[in-house]
C-alpha positions as CSV (number, residue, x, y, z in Angstrom):
1,X,-6.9,-125.6,-52.3
2,X,-9.5,-123.0,-53.6
3,X,-11.1,-120.9,-51.2
4,X,-14.6,-119.4,-51.6
5,X,-13.6,-115.5,-50.9
6,X,-17.0,-114.1,-51.7
7,X,-18.3,-112.0,-48.6
8,X,-22.4,-111.1,-48.0
9,X,-23.8,-107.8,-48.6
10,X,-25.8,-106.7,-45.6
11,X,-25.0,-103.5,-44.3
12,X,-26.8,-100.1,-44.3
13,X,-26.1,-96.8,-43.5
14,X,-26.6,-97.2,-39.3
15,X,-24.4,-100.6,-38.8
16,X,-21.7,-97.8,-40.8
17,X,-22.4,-95.1,-37.9
18,X,-22.4,-97.7,-35.0
19,X,-19.1,-99.7,-36.5
20,X,-17.6,-95.7,-37.2
21,X,-18.2,-95.1,-33.9
22,X,-18.0,-98.6,-31.9
23,X,-14.5,-99.1,-33.1
24,X,-13.3,-95.7,-32.1
25,X,-15.6,-95.2,-28.7
26,X,-13.4,-96.9,-26.1
27,X,-10.8,-93.9,-26.7
28,X,-13.6,-91.8,-24.6
29,X,-13.5,-94.0,-22.2
30,X,-9.7,-94.6,-21.7
31,X,-6.2,-93.9,-22.6
32,X,-7.0,-90.5,-24.0
33,X,-6.2,-89.7,-20.2
34,X,-2.8,-90.8,-20.3
35,X,-2.1,-87.5,-22.4
36,X,-2.8,-85.4,-19.1
37,X,0.5,-87.3,-17.9
38,X,2.2,-85.5,-20.1
39,X,0.9,-82.7,-21.2
40,X,-1.3,-81.8,-18.1
41,X,-5.3,-80.9,-19.0
42,X,-5.2,-77.8,-21.7
43,X,-2.1,-79.1,-23.6
44,X,-3.7,-82.0,-23.8
45,X,-6.7,-80.1,-24.9
46,X,-4.7,-78.5,-27.6
47,X,-3.1,-81.9,-29.1
48,X,-6.4,-82.6,-29.1
49,X,-7.6,-80.1,-31.4
50,X,-4.9,-80.3,-33.5
51,X,-5.8,-84.4,-34.1
52,X,-9.4,-83.1,-34.6
53,X,-8.5,-81.1,-37.6
54,X,-6.3,-83.9,-39.0
55,X,-9.2,-86.6,-38.6
56,X,-12.1,-84.2,-40.0
57,X,-9.3,-83.1,-43.1
58,X,-9.1,-86.9,-43.4
59,X,-12.5,-88.9,-43.3
60,X,-13.6,-86.5,-45.9
61,X,-10.8,-87.7,-48.3
62,X,-10.5,-91.2,-47.0
63,X,-14.2,-91.5,-47.9
64,X,-13.3,-90.7,-51.5
65,X,-11.1,-93.4,-51.7
66,X,-13.4,-95.9,-49.8
67,X,-16.8,-95.6,-52.5
68,X,-14.3,-95.2,-55.3
69,X,-12.4,-98.3,-54.4
70,X,-15.1,-100.6,-52.3
71,X,-12.2,-102.9,-51.2
72,X,-11.8,-105.5,-48.1
73,X,-8.6,-104.1,-48.1
74,X,-9.1,-100.7,-47.5
75,X,-5.8,-98.9,-47.3
76,X,-4.2,-101.7,-49.1
77,X,-6.5,-101.7,-52.1
78,X,-6.0,-97.7,-52.6
79,X,-2.3,-97.5,-52.3
80,X,-1.8,-101.2,-54.5
81,X,-3.5,-99.1,-57.3
82,X,-2.0,-95.6,-57.0
83,X,1.8,-96.9,-55.7
84,X,2.2,-100.6,-56.8
85,X,2.7,-103.7,-54.6
86,X,5.4,-101.8,-52.6
87,X,2.7,-99.6,-51.6
88,X,0.1,-102.0,-51.2
89,X,2.5,-103.7,-49.1
90,X,3.5,-100.8,-46.8
91,X,-0.3,-99.7,-46.5
92,X,-1.5,-103.0,-45.4
93,X,1.8,-103.5,-42.8
94,X,0.8,-99.8,-41.2
95,X,-3.1,-101.4,-41.3
96,X,-2.3,-104.3,-39.5
97,X,-0.3,-102.8,-36.8
98,X,-2.8,-100.7,-36.0
99,X,-5.9,-103.1,-36.0
100,X,-4.1,-106.1,-34.7
101,X,-1.9,-103.8,-31.6
102,X,-5.3,-101.6,-30.9
103,X,-7.4,-104.2,-29.0
104,X,-5.2,-105.3,-26.7
105,X,-5.4,-102.2,-24.7
106,X,-9.1,-102.1,-25.4
107,X,-9.3,-105.8,-23.7
108,X,-6.3,-105.0,-20.8
109,X,-9.2,-102.2,-20.3
110,X,-11.9,-104.6,-20.3
111,X,-10.3,-106.7,-17.8
112,X,-9.3,-103.2,-15.5
113,X,-13.2,-102.4,-15.7
114,X,-14.1,-105.8,-14.8
115,X,-11.5,-106.0,-11.8
116,X,-12.4,-102.6,-10.6
117,X,-16.3,-104.2,-10.3
118,X,-15.1,-107.7,-8.7
119,X,-11.8,-107.6,-7.9
120,X,-11.6,-111.1,-7.8
121,X,-11.1,-111.3,-11.6
122,X,-7.7,-111.4,-12.8
123,X,-7.2,-108.0,-15.6
124,X,-4.8,-110.2,-18.1
125,X,-7.0,-113.5,-17.9
126,X,-10.2,-111.4,-18.1
127,X,-8.6,-110.0,-21.3
128,X,-7.7,-113.4,-22.5
129,X,-11.6,-114.7,-22.2
130,X,-12.8,-111.7,-24.1
131,X,-10.6,-112.4,-27.5
132,X,-12.0,-115.7,-27.2
133,X,-15.7,-114.7,-27.0
134,X,-15.6,-112.2,-29.7
135,X,-14.0,-113.9,-32.0
136,X,-16.5,-116.9,-31.2
137,X,-19.0,-114.0,-31.9
138,X,-17.7,-112.7,-35.4
139,X,-17.6,-116.0,-36.6
140,X,-21.5,-116.5,-36.3
141,X,-22.0,-114.1,-39.6
142,X,-21.4,-109.8,-40.5
143,X,-25.3,-109.3,-40.2
144,X,-24.8,-110.6,-36.8
145,X,-22.2,-109.2,-35.9
146,X,-23.3,-105.6,-37.3
147,X,-26.6,-105.9,-35.1
148,X,-24.6,-106.9,-32.0
149,X,-22.5,-104.1,-33.1
150,X,-25.1,-101.2,-33.1
151,X,-26.9,-102.1,-30.0
152,X,-23.6,-101.8,-27.8
153,X,-22.4,-99.0,-29.7
154,X,-26.0,-97.0,-28.9
155,X,-25.7,-98.2,-25.1
156,X,-22.2,-96.9,-25.2
157,X,-23.1,-93.8,-26.4
158,X,-26.0,-93.5,-23.9
159,X,-23.5,-93.7,-21.5
160,X,-21.1,-91.5,-22.2
161,X,-24.4,-88.9,-22.7
162,X,-25.1,-90.0,-18.8
163,X,-21.8,-89.8,-17.7
164,X,-22.2,-85.9,-18.8
165,X,-25.7,-85.3,-17.5
166,X,-23.8,-86.6,-14.0
167,X,-20.3,-85.2,-13.9
168,X,-21.3,-82.0,-15.2
169,X,-22.4,-80.0,-12.5
170,X,-19.8,-81.0,-10.1
171,X,-17.5,-79.5,-12.7
172,X,-14.9,-77.0,-11.5
173,X,-12.5,-74.9,-13.6
174,X,-10.2,-74.7,-10.9
175,X,-9.4,-78.7,-11.4
176,X,-9.3,-78.6,-15.4
177,X,-6.8,-75.5,-14.9
178,X,-4.4,-76.8,-12.0
179,X,-0.8,-77.3,-13.5
180,X,-2.7,-76.6,-17.1
181,X,0.8,-77.1,-19.2
182,X,3.2,-79.7,-18.5
183,X,6.8,-79.9,-20.1
184,X,5.6,-76.7,-22.3
185,X,5.0,-77.4,-26.2
186,X,6.9,-80.6,-26.0
187,X,4.3,-82.1,-23.7
188,X,1.7,-80.7,-26.4
189,X,3.6,-83.1,-28.7
190,X,4.0,-86.0,-26.3
191,X,0.1,-85.9,-25.7
192,X,-0.2,-86.5,-29.5
193,X,-0.4,-90.9,-29.2
194,X,-3.2,-90.1,-26.5
195,X,-5.1,-87.6,-28.5
196,X,-5.3,-89.8,-31.4
197,X,-6.4,-92.6,-29.2
198,X,-9.5,-91.0,-29.0
199,X,-10.3,-91.5,-33.2
200,X,-7.5,-93.8,-34.2
201,X,-9.4,-96.8,-35.9
202,X,-12.9,-94.7,-37.4
203,X,-11.4,-95.7,-40.9
204,X,-11.6,-99.4,-40.6
205,X,-15.6,-99.3,-42.0
206,X,-13.4,-99.3,-44.8
207,X,-12.7,-102.8,-44.9
208,X,-16.3,-104.3,-44.8
209,X,-17.2,-101.9,-47.9
210,X,-17.5,-105.4,-50.1
211,X,-20.1,-105.6,-47.3
212,X,-22.0,-103.0,-47.7
213,X,-25.6,-102.4,-49.5
214,X,-24.9,-98.9,-52.0
215,X,-21.0,-98.5,-50.8
216,X,-20.8,-96.0,-53.0
217,X,-24.0,-94.3,-51.1
218,X,-24.0,-95.4,-47.5
219,X,-20.4,-95.2,-47.0
220,X,-20.3,-91.4,-46.8
221,X,-23.5,-91.6,-44.7
222,X,-21.6,-93.5,-42.1
223,X,-18.5,-91.9,-42.1
224,X,-19.4,-88.1,-41.4
225,X,-21.9,-89.0,-39.0
226,X,-20.1,-91.1,-37.2
227,X,-16.8,-88.4,-37.3
228,X,-19.5,-85.9,-35.8
229,X,-20.7,-88.1,-33.2
230,X,-17.2,-88.5,-31.9
231,X,-15.6,-84.9,-32.5
232,X,-18.8,-84.1,-29.7
233,X,-18.4,-87.0,-27.2
234,X,-14.4,-86.7,-27.1
235,X,-14.3,-82.8,-26.1
236,X,-17.5,-83.1,-24.1
237,X,-16.0,-86.2,-21.9
238,X,-12.7,-84.6,-21.4
239,X,-14.2,-81.3,-19.6
240,X,-16.2,-83.2,-18.1
241,X,-13.8,-85.9,-16.5
242,X,-10.7,-83.0,-15.8
243,X,-12.8,-80.8,-13.6
244,X,-14.2,-83.5,-11.5
245,X,-11.3,-83.4,-8.8
246,X,-7.6,-82.9,-9.8
247,X,-6.6,-84.7,-13.3
248,X,-3.4,-85.8,-11.5
249,X,-5.5,-88.4,-9.8
250,X,-6.9,-89.9,-12.9
251,X,-3.9,-89.6,-15.3
252,X,-2.6,-92.9,-15.2
253,X,-5.3,-95.5,-14.8
254,X,-7.1,-97.7,-16.9
255,X,-10.9,-96.6,-15.6
256,X,-10.9,-92.7,-15.5
257,X,-15.0,-92.3,-16.0
258,X,-15.7,-94.8,-13.3
259,X,-13.5,-93.4,-11.1
260,X,-14.8,-89.6,-12.0
261,X,-18.2,-90.8,-11.2
262,X,-17.3,-92.4,-7.6
263,X,-15.6,-88.8,-6.8
264,X,-18.7,-87.3,-8.0
265,X,-21.2,-89.6,-6.2
266,X,-19.4,-92.3,-3.8
267,X,-17.8,-95.2,-4.4
268,X,-20.7,-97.2,-3.0
269,X,-23.4,-95.3,-4.5
270,X,-25.4,-97.9,-6.9
271,X,-25.2,-95.2,-9.9
272,X,-21.3,-95.6,-10.0
273,X,-21.5,-99.5,-10.1
274,X,-24.3,-99.1,-12.3
275,X,-22.3,-97.2,-14.6
276,X,-19.1,-99.1,-14.6
277,X,-21.1,-102.0,-15.3
278,X,-22.5,-100.6,-18.1
279,X,-19.5,-98.6,-19.1
280,X,-18.8,-102.1,-20.3
281,X,-20.2,-101.4,-23.4
282,X,-18.3,-99.0,-24.9
283,X,-15.1,-101.2,-24.4
284,X,-17.0,-104.2,-26.1
285,X,-18.0,-101.9,-29.0
286,X,-14.9,-100.7,-29.7
287,X,-12.9,-104.6,-29.1
288,X,-16.0,-106.3,-31.1
289,X,-15.7,-103.7,-34.3
290,X,-11.5,-103.8,-34.1
291,X,-12.1,-107.5,-34.7
292,X,-14.4,-106.8,-37.7
293,X,-11.8,-104.7,-39.3
294,X,-8.8,-106.7,-38.6
295,X,-10.2,-110.1,-40.2
296,X,-10.7,-108.3,-42.7
297,X,-7.7,-106.6,-44.0
298,X,-6.3,-110.4,-43.1
299,X,-8.4,-111.8,-45.3
300,X,-8.3,-109.1,-48.1
301,X,-4.3,-109.1,-47.9
302,X,-4.0,-112.8,-48.2
303,X,-6.7,-113.3,-50.8
304,X,-4.2,-110.9,-53.3
305,X,-1.1,-113.2,-52.4
306,X,0.4,-110.8,-49.3
307,X,-0.3,-113.1,-46.5
308,X,-0.7,-117.6,-46.8
309,X,-3.9,-118.0,-48.5
310,X,-5.6,-119.7,-46.1
311,X,-6.1,-116.9,-44.4
312,X,-8.5,-115.7,-46.7
313,X,-10.7,-118.8,-46.5
314,X,-14.4,-118.4,-45.9
315,X,-16.5,-119.7,-43.9
316,X,-19.0,-122.1,-46.1
317,X,-21.7,-121.5,-43.3
318,X,-21.5,-118.3,-42.0
319,X,-19.3,-116.3,-44.9
320,X,-16.9,-114.7,-42.1
321,X,-13.3,-115.0,-42.3
322,X,-12.9,-117.8,-39.9
323,X,-8.9,-118.3,-40.0
324,X,-8.4,-114.6,-40.2
325,X,-10.3,-114.0,-36.9
326,X,-8.5,-116.7,-34.8
327,X,-4.6,-115.4,-36.3
328,X,-5.5,-111.8,-35.0
329,X,-6.9,-113.3,-32.0
330,X,-3.8,-115.0,-31.0
331,X,-1.8,-111.9,-32.2
332,X,-3.9,-110.2,-29.5
333,X,-2.9,-111.9,-26.6
334,X,1.3,-112.5,-27.2
335,X,0.7,-108.6,-27.6
336,X,-1.2,-108.5,-24.0
337,X,1.5,-110.7,-22.5
338,X,4.5,-108.4,-24.0
339,X,3.2,-104.9,-23.5
340,X,1.9,-101.9,-21.2
341,X,-1.1,-100.0,-22.2
342,X,0.7,-97.0,-22.9
343,X,2.9,-98.9,-25.3
344,X,0.3,-100.4,-27.1
345,X,-1.0,-97.5,-27.6
346,X,1.5,-95.5,-29.1
347,X,2.7,-99.0,-31.4
348,X,-1.0,-98.6,-32.8
349,X,-1.0,-95.2,-33.5
350,X,2.6,-95.2,-35.3
351,X,0.7,-98.2,-37.4
352,X,-2.0,-95.9,-38.3
353,X,0.1,-92.3,-39.1
354,X,2.0,-94.2,-41.3
355,X,-1.2,-95.4,-43.1
356,X,-2.9,-92.1,-43.3
357,X,0.4,-90.8,-44.9
358,X,0.7,-93.4,-47.7
359,X,-3.4,-93.2,-48.4
360,X,-3.2,-89.0,-48.4
361,X,0.0,-89.7,-51.4
362,X,-2.6,-92.4,-52.8
363,X,-5.4,-89.8,-53.3
364,X,-3.3,-87.6,-55.1
365,X,-1.6,-90.3,-57.2
366,X,-5.4,-91.3,-58.5
367,X,-6.6,-88.0,-59.0
368,X,-3.8,-87.6,-61.3
369,X,-3.6,-90.7,-63.2
370,X,-7.2,-91.8,-63.2
371,X,-9.4,-88.4,-63.7
372,X,-12.3,-90.5,-65.3
373,X,-12.9,-92.8,-62.6
374,X,-16.3,-92.5,-60.9
375,X,-16.3,-90.9,-58.0
376,X,-20.1,-90.4,-56.4
377,X,-18.2,-88.5,-53.3
378,X,-15.7,-86.4,-53.9
379,X,-13.3,-84.3,-50.8
380,X,-13.9,-81.3,-50.4
381,X,-12.0,-78.3,-51.1
382,X,-9.6,-80.6,-52.6
383,X,-6.5,-80.3,-52.7
384,X,-6.8,-78.8,-49.5
385,X,-8.4,-81.1,-47.4
386,X,-6.1,-84.0,-48.1
387,X,-3.0,-81.8,-48.2
388,X,-3.8,-80.6,-44.4
389,X,-4.6,-84.5,-43.4
390,X,-1.1,-85.5,-45.1
391,X,1.0,-82.7,-43.5
392,X,-0.5,-83.2,-39.9
393,X,0.0,-87.1,-40.4
394,X,3.6,-86.4,-41.0
395,X,4.0,-84.1,-38.0
396,X,2.5,-86.4,-35.8
397,X,4.6,-89.2,-36.6
398,X,7.7,-87.3,-36.2
399,X,6.3,-85.7,-32.8
400,X,6.2,-89.3,-31.9
401,X,8.7,-90.5,-33.3
402,X,10.8,-88.0,-31.0
403,X,9.7,-88.9,-27.7
404,X,9.3,-93.1,-29.1
405,X,12.1,-93.4,-30.6
406,X,12.2,-97.3,-29.4
407,X,9.0,-98.3,-30.4
408,X,8.9,-95.8,-33.8
409,X,12.3,-98.0,-35.3
410,X,10.7,-101.4,-33.9
411,X,8.0,-100.4,-36.5
412,X,9.9,-99.4,-39.2
413,X,12.4,-102.0,-38.8
414,X,9.5,-104.4,-39.0
415,X,8.3,-102.9,-42.4
416,X,11.9,-103.0,-43.7
417,X,12.2,-106.9,-42.8
418,X,8.7,-107.5,-44.7
419,X,9.6,-105.0,-47.9
420,X,13.3,-107.3,-47.8
421,X,11.1,-110.7,-47.8
422,X,8.5,-109.2,-50.4
423,X,11.7,-108.4,-52.4
424,X,13.4,-111.7,-52.4
425,X,10.3,-114.0,-52.6
426,X,9.9,-111.4,-55.9
427,X,6.0,-110.6,-55.2
428,X,6.9,-107.1,-56.5
429,X,7.3,-108.4,-60.1
430,X,4.0,-110.3,-59.7
431,X,0.2,-109.0,-60.8
432,X,-2.1,-109.9,-58.3
433,X,-4.1,-113.3,-58.8
434,X,-7.3,-114.1,-57.6
435,X,-8.5,-111.2,-56.1
436,X,-11.2,-109.7,-59.2
437,X,-11.6,-106.3,-56.9
438,X,-8.1,-104.9,-57.8
439,X,-7.7,-106.7,-61.0
440,X,-10.8,-105.5,-62.6
441,X,-11.6,-102.0,-60.9
442,X,-13.5,-99.9,-63.6
443,X,-12.4,-96.4,-64.8
444,X,-15.4,-94.7,-66.5
445,X,-16.3,-90.8,-66.7
446,X,-18.9,-89.8,-64.2
447,X,-22.2,-90.3,-65.3
448,X,-24.4,-87.2,-66.0
449,X,-25.3,-85.3,-62.4
450,X,-22.1,-87.1,-60.6
451,X,-20.0,-84.8,-58.7
452,X,-17.5,-83.1,-61.2
453,X,-13.7,-83.7,-60.6
454,X,-11.5,-80.3,-60.0
455,X,-7.5,-81.1,-60.7
């Protein structure tokens, strides 16, 4: 049975900025505070600064890949092009783990926020309902989804700015520096997955590349403004929250920002209730954005023969991958049932780091193997930026494996099983069929005026 697999090109720079920020912004609302519990405030701050350097260098490097190969598979496409079928499989698997495992944590946080507002709401059942509602919204079309995402992202950014404005006058340095380090340097390494949670999934912009108008021009703008926005918000929220009260009271909950506001203004203050209600927009922005991301990754892998072909079906009316959306939702609901928030975050981050590593390796390979490829955006300070991103990604993955050995083993066991099945089926010997985006990627000399590539 043949499926139509064409996606509609409608996205502009403002939509990409909203997607880049929206994919991540829930990380400012919850999850990062769990790092305080293993490292203390200053230990978590150091981990965050290390991770910030990782993401700044990675995003500039990743943008070169995204603009030169604008494919819905994102990292899968780059690694397939650079490293062949097995490389594509590794990147696709890692990206799926990252994007399928992250939303359940956000859905649980949505449930926790609703329970904080209305105790009658059950956390997990609310999370399940979120999957149903936002999967349906995403079926209705990428343009409609992007407009909705822009609105909720703007509201989420505005709310974080209001949060900092309210809490900053109540900041006390003594609160932030009380027992600032836990477990010494080991605590800093243990906090890395929670620091990464402040930025993880921003690379999901790559997965809507086939739906972007003029991707070579618009994708860099979306990525760069997105990472700038997130760095400023992450550091601002961390400082303001940590100075409100003894940080230990905020280091184990899924709703640290509403709790901080309630401490500053009083739990029954009308602004506290209003903030918590609006705060749902930040979680909604990320949840909705990541659903867009994982559905396109599933779609691209299925179109290229790495997943069952029915997952590449596109709805004839809305031009959205409806089966990919549905299957991703089912996996998310199962994950909520099986795992706690800290384990969900850690497993998602392991997938992200594995994907960052193979993406940076692919960048180096493609620079050497395809020097004449048209690159409308080139990473600054090559090869320094991708080398720093690669080194820090490896360091972070080793640190997480050291402190979370069982989860890391589960990730790699799944990867080795996928590779074994892939090879037993002989897929590694078969060229991709039916994916014109990978079959016919042009290799051309940069036109006059295009940035030069320095080897």
